[in-house]
DSSP file (Angstrom, degrees, kcal/mol; ACC not computed):
  #  RESIDUE AA STRUCTURE BP1 BP2  ACC     N-H-->O    O-->H-N    N-H-->O    O-->H-N    TCO  KAPPA ALPHA  PHI   PSI    X-CA   Y-CA   Z-CA
    1    1 A X              0   0    0      0, 0.0     2,-0.1     0, 0.0     0, 0.0   0.000 360.0 360.0 360.0 137.9    0.0    0.0   -0.1
    2    2 A X     >  -     0   0    0      1,-0.1     4,-1.6     0, 0.0     5,-0.1  -0.377 360.0-104.3 -95.0 174.4    1.4    3.3   -1.0
    3    3 A X  H  > S+     0   0    0      1,-0.2     4,-1.8     2,-0.2     5,-0.2   0.899 117.9  51.2 -69.9 -39.0    1.2    6.6    0.8
    4    4 A X  H  > S+     0   0    0      1,-0.2     4,-1.5     2,-0.2    -1,-0.2   0.818 107.9  52.0 -69.9 -31.3   -1.4    8.1   -1.5
    5    5 A X  H  > S+     0   0    0      2,-0.2     4,-2.0     1,-0.2    -1,-0.2   0.856 109.1  51.0 -70.2 -33.1   -3.7    5.1   -1.2
    6    6 A X  H  X S+     0   0    0     -4,-1.6     4,-2.5     1,-0.2    -2,-0.2   0.901 110.4  49.0 -72.3 -36.0   -3.6    5.2    2.6
    7    7 A X  H  X S+     0   0    0     -4,-1.8     4,-2.0     1,-0.2    -1,-0.2   0.878 109.6  52.5 -65.5 -35.6   -4.4    9.0    2.5
    8    8 A X  H  X S+     0   0    0     -4,-1.5     4,-1.3     2,-0.2    -1,-0.2   0.903 111.2  46.6 -65.6 -42.4   -7.3    8.2    0.2
    9    9 A X  H >X S+     0   0    0     -4,-2.0     4,-0.8     1,-0.2     3,-0.5   0.955 111.7  50.1 -65.0 -49.0   -8.6    5.6    2.6
   10   10 A X  H 3< S+     0   0    0     -4,-2.5     3,-0.4     1,-0.2     4,-0.3   0.823 110.3  50.8 -61.5 -31.4   -8.3    7.9    5.6
   11   11 A X  H >< S+     0   0    0     -4,-2.0     3,-1.0     1,-0.2    -1,-0.2   0.764  99.2  64.3 -75.0 -23.9  -10.1   10.7    3.8
   12   12 A X  H << S+     0   0    0     -4,-1.3    -1,-0.2    -3,-0.5    -2,-0.2   0.724  88.5  70.2 -72.4 -20.5  -13.0    8.5    2.9
   13   13 A X  T 3< S+     0   0    0     -4,-0.8     2,-0.4    -3,-0.4    -1,-0.2   0.826  92.4  66.5 -64.4 -30.7  -13.8    8.1    6.5
   14   14 A X    <   -     0   0    0     -3,-1.0     6,-0.1    -4,-0.3     7,-0.1  -0.825  70.0-152.8-101.9 133.1  -14.9   11.9    6.7
   15   15 A X  S    S+     0   0    0     -2,-0.4     2,-0.3     1,-0.1    -1,-0.1   0.844  73.6   0.3 -72.4 -37.3  -18.0   12.9    4.9
   16   16 A X  S >  S-     0   0    0      3,-0.0     3,-0.7     1,-0.0    -1,-0.1  -0.900  90.8 -67.1-147.3 174.1  -17.0   16.5    4.4
   17   17 A X  T 3  S+     0   0    0     -2,-0.3     3,-0.1     1,-0.2    -2,-0.0  -0.332 111.4  13.3 -67.4 149.8  -14.3   19.0    5.0
   18   18 A X  T 3  S+     0   0    0      1,-0.2     2,-0.5    -4,-0.0    -1,-0.2   0.830  90.1 135.3  54.7  42.7  -13.6   20.1    8.7
   19   19 A X    <   -     0   0    0     -3,-0.7     2,-0.2     2,-0.0    -1,-0.2  -0.982  45.3-144.4-119.8 123.1  -15.6   17.3   10.2
   20   20 A X        -     0   0    0     -2,-0.5    -3,-0.0     2,-0.1     0, 0.0  -0.568  10.0-144.2 -87.3 149.3  -14.2   15.4   13.1
   21   21 A X  S    S+     0   0    0     -2,-0.2     2,-0.5    -7,-0.1    -1,-0.1   0.627  82.0  79.3 -80.9 -13.9  -14.7   11.7   13.6
   22   22 A X        -     0   0    0      2,-0.0     2,-0.5     0, 0.0    -2,-0.1  -0.850  66.4-158.3-103.0 126.2  -14.9   12.1   17.4
   23   23 A X        -     0   0    0     -2,-0.5    -2,-0.0     2,-0.1     0, 0.0  -0.903   9.4-162.5-102.3 128.2  -18.2   13.3   18.9
   24   24 A X        +     0   0    0     -2,-0.5     2,-0.4     2,-0.1    -1,-0.1   0.396  61.6 100.5 -93.2   2.3  -18.1   14.8   22.3
   25   25 A X  S    S-     0   0    0      1,-0.1    -2,-0.1     2,-0.0     2,-0.1  -0.717  78.5-116.0 -90.7 140.8  -21.9   14.4   22.9
   26   26 A X    >   -     0   0    0     -2,-0.4     3,-0.8     1,-0.1    -2,-0.1  -0.410  18.2-127.1 -72.0 149.9  -23.0   11.5   25.0
   27   27 A X  T 3  S+     0   0    0      1,-0.2    -1,-0.1    -2,-0.1    -2,-0.0   0.731 106.1  48.8 -75.2 -21.3  -25.1    9.0   23.2
   28   28 A X  T 3  S+     0   0    0      2,-0.1     2,-0.3     0, 0.0    -1,-0.2   0.391  86.4 110.2 -96.9  -0.5  -28.0    9.0   25.8
   29   29 A X    <   -     0   0    0     -3,-0.8     2,-0.3     1,-0.0    -4,-0.0  -0.603  56.0-152.1 -79.3 133.6  -28.3   12.8   25.8
   30   30 A X        -     0   0    0     -2,-0.3     2,-0.4     0, 0.0    -2,-0.1  -0.792   3.0-141.7-107.7 153.4  -31.4   14.3   24.1
   31   31 A X        -     0   0    0     -2,-0.3     2,-0.3     0, 0.0    -2,-0.0  -0.926  17.1-125.8-113.0 131.8  -31.7   17.7   22.5
   32   32 A X        -     0   0    0     -2,-0.4     2,-0.0     1,-0.1     0, 0.0  -0.583  30.8-130.9 -73.4 135.4  -34.7   19.8   22.8
   33   33 A X     >  -     0   0    0     -2,-0.3     4,-2.0     1,-0.1     5,-0.1  -0.239  22.5-102.1 -83.1 171.6  -36.0   20.8   19.4
   34   34 A X  H  > S+     0   0    0      2,-0.2     4,-1.8     1,-0.2     5,-0.1   0.761 120.1  51.9 -66.4 -31.3  -37.0   24.3   18.2
   35   35 A X  H  > S+     0   0    0      2,-0.2     4,-2.4     1,-0.2    -1,-0.2   0.908 109.4  50.6 -75.7 -37.0  -40.7   23.7   18.6
   36   36 A X  H  > S+     0   0    0      1,-0.2     4,-2.6     2,-0.2    -2,-0.2   0.918 109.2  51.7 -62.1 -43.4  -40.3   22.5   22.2
   37   37 A X  H  X S+     0   0    0     -4,-2.0     4,-2.1     1,-0.2    -1,-0.2   0.893 110.1  49.0 -61.4 -39.0  -38.2   25.6   22.9
   38   38 A X  H  X S+     0   0    0     -4,-1.8     4,-2.0     2,-0.2    -2,-0.2   0.913 111.8  48.5 -62.3 -42.0  -41.0   27.8   21.5
   39   39 A X  H  X S+     0   0    0     -4,-2.4     4,-2.6     1,-0.2    -2,-0.2   0.911 110.9  50.4 -67.2 -40.4  -43.7   26.1   23.5
   40   40 A X  H  X S+     0   0    0     -4,-2.6     4,-2.5     1,-0.2    -1,-0.2   0.920 110.5  49.7 -62.4 -42.3  -41.6   26.3   26.6
   41   41 A X  H  X S+     0   0    0     -4,-2.1     4,-2.7     2,-0.2    -1,-0.2   0.883 111.0  49.5 -62.9 -37.2  -41.0   30.1   26.0
   42   42 A X  H  X S+     0   0    0     -4,-2.0     4,-2.6     2,-0.2    -1,-0.2   0.916 110.4  49.8 -67.2 -41.9  -44.7   30.7   25.5
   43   43 A X  H  X S+     0   0    0     -4,-2.6     4,-2.0     2,-0.2    -2,-0.2   0.905 111.4  48.8 -65.1 -41.1  -45.6   28.8   28.6
   44   44 A X  H  X S+     0   0    0     -4,-2.5     4,-2.8     2,-0.2     5,-0.2   0.925 110.2  51.9 -62.1 -44.8  -43.0   30.8   30.6
   45   45 A X  H  X S+     0   0    0     -4,-2.7     4,-2.6     1,-0.2    -2,-0.2   0.952 110.2  50.1 -57.5 -46.7  -44.4   34.1   29.1
   46   46 A X  H  X S+     0   0    0     -4,-2.6     4,-2.2     1,-0.2    -1,-0.2   0.879 109.3  48.7 -61.5 -37.9  -47.9   33.1   30.2
   47   47 A X  H  X S+     0   0    0     -4,-2.0     4,-2.2     2,-0.2    -1,-0.2   0.899 112.3  49.7 -69.7 -40.2  -46.9   32.3   33.7
   48   48 A X  H  X S+     0   0    0     -4,-2.8     4,-2.6     2,-0.2    -2,-0.2   0.892 110.6  51.9 -65.7 -34.8  -45.0   35.7   34.0
   49   49 A X  H  X S+     0   0    0     -4,-2.6     4,-2.4    -5,-0.2    -2,-0.2   0.914 109.3  47.6 -57.8 -47.4  -48.1   37.3   32.7
   50   50 A X  H  X S+     0   0    0     -4,-2.2     4,-2.3     2,-0.2    -2,-0.2   0.883 111.8  51.6 -66.5 -39.5  -50.3   35.7   35.3
   51   51 A X  H  X S+     0   0    0     -4,-2.2     4,-1.9     2,-0.2    -2,-0.2   0.943 109.9  48.5 -57.8 -49.4  -47.9   36.6   38.0
   52   52 A X  H  X S+     0   0    0     -4,-2.6     4,-2.0     1,-0.2    -2,-0.2   0.904 110.6  51.3 -61.7 -38.4  -47.9   40.2   36.9
   53   53 A X  H  X S+     0   0    0     -4,-2.4     4,-2.4     1,-0.2    -1,-0.2   0.887 108.2  52.4 -67.6 -37.2  -51.7   40.3   36.8
   54   54 A X  H  X S+     0   0    0     -4,-2.3     4,-1.9     1,-0.2    -1,-0.2   0.902 111.4  46.0 -66.1 -36.8  -52.0   38.9   40.3
   55   55 A X  H  X S+     0   0    0     -4,-1.9     4,-2.2     2,-0.2    -1,-0.2   0.872 111.4  51.4 -70.8 -34.1  -49.7   41.5   41.7
   56   56 A X  H  X S+     0   0    0     -4,-2.0     4,-2.7     2,-0.2    -2,-0.2   0.915 110.7  48.7 -66.8 -43.9  -51.5   44.3   39.9
   57   57 A X  H  X S+     0   0    0     -4,-2.4     4,-2.8     2,-0.2    -2,-0.2   0.883 110.9  50.6 -67.9 -35.4  -54.9   43.1   41.2
   58   58 A X  H  X S+     0   0    0     -4,-1.9     4,-2.1    -5,-0.2    -2,-0.2   0.947 109.9  50.8 -62.7 -45.7  -53.4   43.0   44.8
   59   59 A X  H  X S+     0   0    0     -4,-2.2     4,-2.0     2,-0.2    -2,-0.2   0.919 110.6  48.8 -55.7 -49.8  -52.1   46.5   44.4
   60   60 A X  H  X S+     0   0    0     -4,-2.7     4,-2.4     1,-0.2     5,-0.2   0.942 109.1  51.7 -59.0 -48.5  -55.5   47.7   43.2
   61   61 A X  H  X S+     0   0    0     -4,-2.8     4,-1.9     1,-0.2    -1,-0.2   0.900 110.4  48.5 -58.0 -36.7  -57.3   46.1   46.1
   62   62 A X  H  X S+     0   0    0     -4,-2.1     4,-2.5     1,-0.2    -1,-0.2   0.873 108.9  56.1 -67.3 -33.5  -54.9   47.8   48.5
   63   63 A X  H  X S+     0   0    0     -4,-2.0     4,-2.5     1,-0.2    -2,-0.2   0.906 105.9  49.1 -58.8 -45.6  -55.6   51.0   46.7
   64   64 A X  H  X S+     0   0    0     -4,-2.4     4,-1.9     2,-0.2    -1,-0.2   0.868 110.7  49.9 -65.5 -36.6  -59.3   50.6   47.3
   65   65 A X  H  X S+     0   0    0     -4,-1.9     4,-2.2    -5,-0.2    -2,-0.2   0.940 112.0  49.2 -65.3 -44.1  -58.7   50.0   51.0
   66   66 A X  H  X S+     0   0    0     -4,-2.5     4,-2.3     1,-0.2    -2,-0.2   0.945 110.4  50.8 -55.5 -50.4  -56.5   53.1   51.2
   67   67 A X  H  X S+     0   0    0     -4,-2.5     4,-1.7     1,-0.3    -1,-0.2   0.805 110.5  47.9 -62.0 -35.0  -59.0   55.1   49.5
   68   68 A X  H  X S+     0   0    0     -4,-1.9     4,-1.8     2,-0.2    -1,-0.3   0.824 111.1  50.2 -72.0 -34.4  -61.8   54.0   51.8
   69   69 A X  H  X S+     0   0    0     -4,-2.2     4,-2.2     2,-0.2    -2,-0.2   0.866 109.9  51.9 -73.3 -35.8  -59.7   54.7   54.9
   70   70 A X  H  X S+     0   0    0     -4,-2.3     4,-2.0     2,-0.2    -2,-0.2   0.897 110.0  48.9 -65.9 -41.7  -58.8   58.3   53.5
   71   71 A X  H  X S+     0   0    0     -4,-1.7     4,-2.1     2,-0.2    -2,-0.2   0.877 111.5  49.6 -65.4 -39.1  -62.5   59.0   53.0
   72   72 A X  H  X S+     0   0    0     -4,-1.8     4,-2.4     2,-0.2    -2,-0.2   0.890 109.5  50.7 -65.9 -39.1  -63.3   57.9   56.5
   73   73 A X  H  X S+     0   0    0     -4,-2.2     4,-2.2     2,-0.2    -2,-0.2   0.891 108.6  52.2 -66.4 -37.9  -60.6   60.0   57.9
   74   74 A X  H  X S+     0   0    0     -4,-2.0     4,-2.0     2,-0.2    -2,-0.2   0.891 110.8  49.5 -63.1 -40.7  -61.9   63.1   56.0
   75   75 A X  H  X S+     0   0    0     -4,-2.1     4,-2.0     1,-0.2    -2,-0.2   0.928 111.6  46.3 -63.5 -43.3  -65.3   62.4   57.5
   76   76 A X  H  X S+     0   0    0     -4,-2.4     4,-2.5     1,-0.2    -2,-0.2   0.867 111.3  52.3 -68.3 -34.8  -64.0   62.1   61.0
   77   77 A X  H  X S+     0   0    0     -4,-2.2     4,-2.4     2,-0.2    -1,-0.2   0.907 110.4  47.8 -66.8 -40.7  -62.0   65.2   60.6
   78   78 A X  H  X S+     0   0    0     -4,-2.0     4,-2.0     1,-0.2    -2,-0.2   0.894 112.5  49.6 -68.6 -36.0  -65.0   67.2   59.4
   79   79 A X  H  X S+     0   0    0     -4,-2.0     4,-2.0     2,-0.2    -2,-0.2   0.891 109.9  51.2 -68.7 -39.9  -67.0   65.8   62.3
   80   80 A X  H  X S+     0   0    0     -4,-2.5     4,-2.5     2,-0.2    -2,-0.2   0.929 109.7  49.7 -58.4 -47.3  -64.3   66.8   64.8
   81   81 A X  H  X S+     0   0    0     -4,-2.4     4,-1.8     1,-0.2    -2,-0.2   0.871 111.4  48.9 -63.1 -38.4  -64.2   70.3   63.4
   82   82 A X  H  X S+     0   0    0     -4,-2.0     4,-2.4     2,-0.2    -1,-0.2   0.859 111.0  50.4 -69.3 -37.1  -68.0   70.6   63.8
   83   83 A X  H  X S+     0   0    0     -4,-2.0     4,-3.0     2,-0.2     5,-0.2   0.897 107.9  52.7 -64.1 -41.2  -67.9   69.2   67.3
   84   84 A X  H  X S+     0   0    0     -4,-2.5     4,-1.9     2,-0.2    -2,-0.2   0.911 110.0  49.9 -63.2 -39.5  -65.1   71.8   68.2
   85   85 A X  H  X S+     0   0    0     -4,-1.8     4,-2.3     2,-0.2    -2,-0.2   0.941 112.1  46.1 -58.6 -52.8  -67.4   74.6   66.9
   86   86 A X  H  X S+     0   0    0     -4,-2.4     4,-2.2     1,-0.2    -2,-0.2   0.888 112.1  51.0 -61.1 -41.0  -70.4   73.4   68.9
   87   87 A X  H  X S+     0   0    0     -4,-3.0     4,-2.2     2,-0.2    -1,-0.2   0.880 110.7  49.4 -62.7 -35.7  -68.2   73.0   72.1
   88   88 A X  H  X S+     0   0    0     -4,-1.9     4,-1.5    -5,-0.2    -2,-0.2   0.889 111.3  50.5 -72.4 -35.8  -66.9   76.7   71.6
   89   89 A X  H  X S+     0   0    0     -4,-2.3     4,-1.0     2,-0.2    -2,-0.2   0.916 111.6  45.9 -68.4 -41.5  -70.4   78.0   71.2
   90   90 A X  H  X S+     0   0    0     -4,-2.2     4,-1.0     1,-0.2     3,-0.2   0.885 114.9  47.7 -70.0 -37.8  -71.7   76.2   74.3
   91   91 A X  H  X S+     0   0    0     -4,-2.2     4,-2.3     1,-0.2    -1,-0.2   0.786 100.8  66.0 -70.4 -27.5  -68.7   77.4   76.4
   92   92 A X  H  X S+     0   0    0     -4,-1.5     4,-2.6     2,-0.2    -1,-0.2   0.867  99.0  52.0 -69.5 -36.7  -69.0   81.0   75.2
   93   93 A X  H  X S+     0   0    0     -4,-1.0     4,-1.8    -3,-0.2    -1,-0.2   0.952 112.4  45.5 -59.4 -52.1  -72.5   81.4   76.9
   94   94 A X  H  X S+     0   0    0     -4,-1.0     4,-1.9     2,-0.2    -2,-0.2   0.872 113.5  48.7 -60.5 -41.9  -71.1   80.2   80.2
   95   95 A X  H  X S+     0   0    0     -4,-2.3     4,-0.9     1,-0.2    -1,-0.2   0.917 110.6  51.9 -65.7 -45.6  -67.9   82.3   79.9
   96   96 A X  H  < S+     0   0    0     -4,-2.6     3,-0.3     1,-0.2    -1,-0.2   0.841 110.9  47.2 -58.8 -35.3  -70.0   85.4   79.1
   97   97 A X  H  < S+     0   0    0     -4,-1.8    -1,-0.2     1,-0.2    -2,-0.2   0.827 116.8  42.3 -73.4 -35.5  -72.2   84.9   82.1
   98   98 A X  H  < S+     0   0    0     -4,-1.9    -1,-0.2    -5,-0.2    -2,-0.2   0.404  87.0 111.5 -96.8   2.3  -69.3   84.3   84.5
   99   99 A X  S  X S-     0   0    0     -4,-0.9     4,-1.3    -3,-0.3     3,-0.0  -0.415  73.2-125.1 -73.7 153.0  -66.9   87.1   83.3
  100  100 A X  H  > S+     0   0    0      1,-0.2     4,-1.0     2,-0.2    -1,-0.1   0.718 108.8  60.9 -71.3 -23.3  -66.3   90.1   85.6
  101  101 A X  H  4 S+     0   0    0      2,-0.2     4,-0.4     1,-0.2    -1,-0.2   0.917 107.2  44.2 -73.5 -42.3  -67.3   92.6   82.8
  102  102 A X  H >4 S+     0   0    0      1,-0.2     3,-0.7    -6,-0.2    -2,-0.2   0.813 109.5  56.5 -73.7 -26.5  -70.9   91.0   82.6
  103  103 A X  H 3< S+     0   0    0     -4,-1.3    -1,-0.2     1,-0.2    -2,-0.2   0.810 105.1  52.5 -73.0 -27.1  -71.2   90.9   86.4
  104  104 A X  T 3< S+     0   0    0     -4,-1.0    -1,-0.2    -3,-0.2     2,-0.2   0.565  90.8  99.3 -80.7 -10.0  -70.5   94.7   86.5
  105  105 A X    <   -     0   0    0     -3,-0.7     2,-0.4    -4,-0.4    -3,-0.0  -0.503  68.4-134.9 -84.7 150.0  -73.2   95.5   84.0
  106  106 A X        -     0   0    0     -2,-0.2     2,-0.2     0, 0.0    -2,-0.1  -0.840  13.5-129.3-102.0 133.8  -76.7   96.7   85.1
  107  107 A X        -     0   0    0     -2,-0.4     2,-0.4     1,-0.0     0, 0.0  -0.576  25.3-158.3 -82.0 147.1  -79.9   95.3   83.7
  108  108 A X        -     0   0    0     -2,-0.2     2,-0.4     0, 0.0     3,-0.0  -0.942   6.6-148.6-127.4 148.7  -82.4   97.9   82.4
  109  109 A X        -     0   0    0     -2,-0.4     2,-0.0     1,-0.0    -2,-0.0  -0.904  36.0 -96.0-115.2 146.8  -86.0   97.7   81.9
  110  110 A X        -     0   0    0     -2,-0.4     3,-0.1     1,-0.2    -1,-0.0  -0.358  31.5-160.9 -60.2 135.5  -87.9   99.6   79.2
  111  111 A X        -     0   0    0      1,-0.2     2,-0.3    -2,-0.0    -1,-0.2   0.752  65.8  -3.2 -92.8 -25.4  -89.3  102.8   80.8
  112  112 A X        -     0   0    0      2,-0.0     2,-0.3     0, 0.0    -1,-0.2  -0.972  63.4-121.5-155.3 172.1  -91.9  103.6   78.1
  113  113 A X        -     0   0    0     -2,-0.3     2,-0.4    -3,-0.1     0, 0.0  -0.847  24.2-126.8-116.2 155.8  -93.3  102.5   74.8
  114  114 A X        -     0   0    0     -2,-0.3     2,-0.4     2,-0.0    -2,-0.0  -0.865  16.8-158.1-105.3 136.1  -93.5  104.6   71.6
  115  115 A X              0   0    0     -2,-0.4    -2,-0.0     1,-0.1     0, 0.0  -0.914 360.0 360.0-110.8 138.3  -96.8  105.0   69.8
  116  116 A X              0   0    0     -2,-0.4    -1,-0.1     0, 0.0    -2,-0.0   0.415 360.0 360.0 -94.3 360.0  -96.8  105.9   66.1
């Protein structure tokens, strides 16, 4: 066997140029195809969307609770202000009667009536 015939035999083992005869992939290893990858990505996107929607709805429900509490706070502040005004009005009559200025005043009665 000549040198050229041995090169021809060794080259016939390779199907095309730059192809090695040794494979580094294990024989039991499976590869996920492009359709499976697409399906998995779609499912993951749907799961992320559902997670986002649940978080948004929780945030909105907390927003409604906060809004109700703020309205209740506004009503209570208004009621408190009305009660303060009523308290000041009721205390003003007692203060006016018990002050030293009003005690020094003299009551007068009408002395006569006018006829037209």
